[in-house]
FIKOLZA-1660 file (N, C-alpha, C; in steps of 0.1 Angstrom, whole numbers, plus 5000, padded with zeros to 4 digits):
% residues 87
   i   px   py   pz ch aa at
   1 0635 7380 3564  A  X  N
   1 0648 7373 3561  A  X CA
   1 0646 7359 3558  A  X  C
   2 0637 7352 3564  A  X  N
   2 0634 7338 3562  A  X CA
   2 0629 7336 3548  A  X  C
   3 0621 7346 3543  A  X  N
   3 0616 7344 3529  A  X CA
   3 0628 7345 3519  A  X  C
   4 0638 7353 3522  A  X  N
   4 0649 7354 3513  A  X CA
   4 0657 7341 3512  A  X  C
   5 0659 7335 3523  A  X  N
   5 0666 7322 3524  A  X CA
   5 0658 7311 3517  A  X  C
   6 0645 7312 3518  A  X  N
   6 0637 7302 3511  A  X CA
   6 0638 7303 3496  A  X  C
   7 0639 7316 3492  A  X  N
   7 0640 7318 3477  A  X CA
   7 0653 7312 3472  A  X  C
   8 0663 7315 3480  A  X  N
   8 0676 7309 3476  A  X CA
   8 0676 7294 3476  A  X  C
   9 0669 7288 3486  A  X  N
   9 0668 7274 3486  A  X CA
   9 0661 7268 3474  A  X  C
  10 0650 7275 3470  A  X  N
  10 0643 7271 3458  A  X CA
  10 0651 7271 3446  A  X  C
  11 0659 7282 3444  A  X  N
  11 0667 7283 3432  A  X CA
  11 0678 7272 3432  A  X  C
  12 0684 7270 3444  A  X  N
  12 0694 7260 3445  A  X CA
  12 0689 7246 3442  A  X  C
  13 0677 7243 3447  A  X  N
  13 0671 7230 3444  A  X CA
  13 0667 7228 3430  A  X  C
  14 0662 7239 3423  A  X  N
  14 0659 7238 3409  A  X CA
  14 0672 7236 3401  A  X  C
  15 0682 7243 3405  A  X  N
  15 0695 7241 3398  A  X CA
  15 0700 7227 3399  A  X  C
  16 0700 7222 3411  A  X  N
  16 0705 7208 3412  A  X CA
  16 0696 7198 3404  A  X  C
  17 0683 7200 3403  A  X  N
  17 0675 7192 3395  A  X CA
  17 0678 7193 3381  A  X  C
  18 0682 7205 3376  A  X  N
  18 0686 7207 3362  A  X CA
  18 0699 7200 3360  A  X  C
  19 0708 7202 3369  A  X  N
  19 0721 7195 3367  A  X CA
  19 0720 7180 3367  A  X  C
  20 0711 7174 3376  A  X  N
  20 0709 7160 3376  A  X CA
  20 0703 7155 3363  A  X  C
  21 0694 7163 3357  A  X  N
  21 0688 7159 3344  A  X CA
  21 0699 7158 3334  A  X  C
  22 0709 7168 3334  A  X  N
  22 0719 7167 3324  A  X CA
  22 0729 7155 3326  A  X  C
  23 0729 7150 3338  A  X  N
  23 0738 7139 3340  A  X CA
  23 0732 7125 3338  A  X  C
  24 0720 7124 3333  A  X  N
  24 0714 7111 3331  A  X CA
  24 0722 7105 3319  A  X  C
  25 0723 7092 3319  A  X  N
  25 0730 7084 3309  A  X CA
  25 0724 7087 3295  A  X  C
  26 0711 7088 3294  A  X  N
  26 0705 7091 3281  A  X CA
  26 0708 7105 3276  A  X  C
  27 0709 7114 3284  A  X  N
  27 0712 7128 3280  A  X CA
  27 0727 7128 3275  A  X  C
  28 0736 7122 3283  A  X  N
  28 0750 7121 3279  A  X CA
  28 0752 7114 3266  A  X  C
  29 0744 7103 3264  A  X  N
  29 0745 7095 3252  A  X CA
  29 0740 7104 3240  A  X  C
  30 0730 7111 3242  A  X  N
  30 0724 7120 3232  A  X CA
  30 0735 7131 3228  A  X  C
  31 0740 7137 3239  A  X  N
  31 0750 7148 3236  A  X CA
  31 0763 7142 3229  A  X  C
  32 0766 7130 3233  A  X  N
  32 0778 7124 3227  A  X CA
  32 0776 7121 3212  A  X  C
  33 0764 7116 3209  A  X  N
  33 0760 7114 3195  A  X CA
  33 0761 7127 3187  A  X  C
  34 0755 7137 3193  A  X  N
  34 0755 7150 3186  A  X CA
  34 0769 7155 3184  A  X  C
  35 0778 7154 3194  A  X  N
  35 0792 7158 3193  A  X CA
  35 0799 7150 3182  A  X  C
  36 0797 7137 3182  A  X  N
  36 0803 7128 3173  A  X CA
  36 0799 7131 3159  A  X  C
  37 0786 7134 3157  A  X  N
  37 0781 7138 3144  A  X CA
  37 0787 7151 3139  A  X  C
  38 0788 7161 3148  A  X  N
  38 0795 7174 3144  A  X CA
  38 0809 7171 3141  A  X  C
  39 0816 7163 3148  A  X  N
  39 0830 7160 3146  A  X CA
  39 0832 7154 3132  A  X  C
  40 0824 7144 3129  A  X  N
  40 0825 7137 3116  A  X CA
  40 0822 7147 3105  A  X  C
  41 0812 7155 3106  A  X  N
  41 0809 7165 3096  A  X CA
  41 0821 7175 3094  A  X  C
  42 0827 7179 3105  A  X  N
  42 0838 7188 3104  A  X CA
  42 0850 7182 3097  A  X  C
  43 0853 7169 3101  A  X  N
  43 0864 7162 3094  A  X CA
  43 0861 7160 3079  A  X  C
  44 0849 7157 3076  A  X  N
  44 0845 7155 3062  A  X CA
  44 0847 7168 3054  A  X  C
  45 0843 7179 3060  A  X  N
  45 0845 7192 3053  A  X CA
  45 0860 7196 3052  A  X  C
  46 0867 7193 3062  A  X  N
  46 0882 7195 3061  A  X CA
  46 0888 7186 3050  A  X  C
  47 0884 7174 3049  A  X  N
  47 0889 7165 3039  A  X CA
  47 0886 7170 3025  A  X  C
  48 0873 7174 3023  A  X  N
  48 0869 7179 3010  A  X CA
  48 0877 7192 3006  A  X  C
  49 0879 7200 3016  A  X  N
  49 0887 7212 3013  A  X CA
  49 0901 7209 3010  A  X  C
  50 0907 7199 3017  A  X  N
  50 0921 7195 3014  A  X CA
  50 0921 7189 3000  A  X  C
  51 0911 7181 2996  A  X  N
  51 0911 7175 2983  A  X CA
  51 0911 7186 2972  A  X  C
  52 0902 7196 2974  A  X  N
  52 0902 7207 2965  A  X CA
  52 0915 7214 2964  A  X  C
  53 0921 7217 2975  A  X  N
  53 0934 7224 2975  A  X CA
  53 0945 7215 2968  A  X  C
  54 0944 7202 2970  A  X  N
  54 0954 7193 2964  A  X CA
  54 0953 7194 2949  A  X  C
  55 0940 7194 2944  A  X  N
  55 0938 7195 2929  A  X CA
  55 0944 7208 2924  A  X  C
  56 0942 7219 2931  A  X  N
  56 0947 7232 2926  A  X CA
  56 0962 7232 2926  A  X  C
  57 0968 7226 2937  A  X  N
  57 0983 7226 2938  A  X CA
  57 0989 7217 2928  A  X  C
  58 0983 7206 2925  A  X  N
  58 0988 7196 2915  A  X CA
  58 0988 7203 2901  A  X  C
  59 0977 7210 2898  A  X  N
  59 0976 7217 2885  A  X CA
  59 0987 7227 2884  A  X  C
  60 0989 7235 2895  A  X  N
  60 0999 7245 2895  A  X CA
  60 1013 7239 2893  A  X  C
  61 1015 7227 2900  A  X  N
  61 1028 7220 2899  A  X CA
  61 1031 7216 2884  A  X  C
  62 1021 7210 2878  A  X  N
  62 1022 7206 2864  A  X CA
  62 1026 7218 2855  A  X  C
  63 1019 7229 2857  A  X  N
  63 1021 7241 2850  A  X CA
  63 1036 7246 2851  A  X  C
  64 1040 7246 2864  A  X  N
  64 1054 7250 2867  A  X CA
  64 1064 7240 2861  A  X  C
  65 1061 7227 2861  A  X  N
  65 1070 7218 2855  A  X CA
  65 1072 7220 2840  A  X  C
  66 1061 7224 2834  A  X  N
  66 1061 7227 2819  A  X CA
  66 1070 7239 2817  A  X  C
  67 1069 7249 2825  A  X  N
  67 1076 7261 2824  A  X CA
  67 1091 7259 2826  A  X  C
  68 1094 7250 2836  A  X  N
  68 1108 7246 2838  A  X CA
  68 1114 7239 2826  A  X  C
  69 1107 7230 2820  A  X  N
  69 1111 7224 2808  A  X CA
  69 1114 7234 2797  A  X  C
  70 1104 7243 2795  A  X  N
  70 1106 7253 2785  A  X CA
  70 1118 7262 2787  A  X  C
  71 1120 7266 2799  A  X  N
  71 1132 7274 2802  A  X CA
  71 1145 7266 2800  A  X  C
  72 1145 7253 2804  A  X  N
  72 1156 7245 2802  A  X CA
  72 1160 7244 2787  A  X  C
  73 1150 7242 2779  A  X  N
  73 1152 7242 2764  A  X CA
  73 1158 7255 2759  A  X  C
  74 1153 7266 2764  A  X  N
  74 1158 7279 2760  A  X CA
  74 1173 7280 2764  A  X  C
  75 1176 7276 2776  A  X  N
  75 1190 7277 2781  A  X CA
  75 1199 7268 2772  A  X  C
  76 1194 7256 2769  A  X  N
  76 1202 7247 2761  A  X CA
  76 1205 7253 2747  A  X  C
  77 1194 7259 2741  A  X  N
  77 1195 7265 2728  A  X CA
  77 1205 7277 2728  A  X  C
  78 1204 7285 2738  A  X  N
  78 1213 7297 2739  A  X CA
  78 1228 7292 2742  A  X  C
  79 1229 7282 2750  A  X  N
  79 1242 7276 2752  A  X CA
  79 1248 7271 2739  A  X  C
  80 1240 7265 2731  A  X  N
  80 1245 7260 2718  A  X CA
  80 1249 7272 2709  A  X  C
  81 1241 7283 2709  A  X  N
  81 1245 7295 2701  A  X CA
  81 1258 7301 2706  A  X  C
  82 1260 7301 2719  A  X  N
  82 1272 7307 2725  A  X CA
  82 1284 7298 2721  A  X  C
  83 1282 7285 2722  A  X  N
  83 1293 7276 2718  A  X CA
  83 1296 7277 2703  A  X  C
  84 1287 7279 2694  A  X  N
  84 1289 7281 2680  A  X CA
  84 1297 7294 2677  A  X  C
  85 1294 7304 2684  A  X  N
  85 1301 7317 2682  A  X CA
  85 1316 7316 2688  A  X  C
  86 1318 7308 2698  A  X  N
  86 1331 7307 2704  A  X CA
  86 1340 7298 2695  A  X  C
  87 1335 7289 2687  A  X  N
  87 1343 7281 2679  A  X CA
  87 1348 7287 2666  A  X  C
% end
């Protein structure tokens, strides 16, 4: 039974050494830099995707504006035809 508790003690002490290694300022600084780099890359990708989407939406908007103008002209022409037949 003593051997079992010694094994547990060894695992516990190695775990605490591992945890202490992760808490060093250099390790945290390194992890922070990696996290910051990932964050910046993610934001850059999101920005590029939004730019692409904006271009697509703007093109679609221009196309729809042209269609609105075309339909407005058709309505005006047909209104003029109706007015001519009523007079």
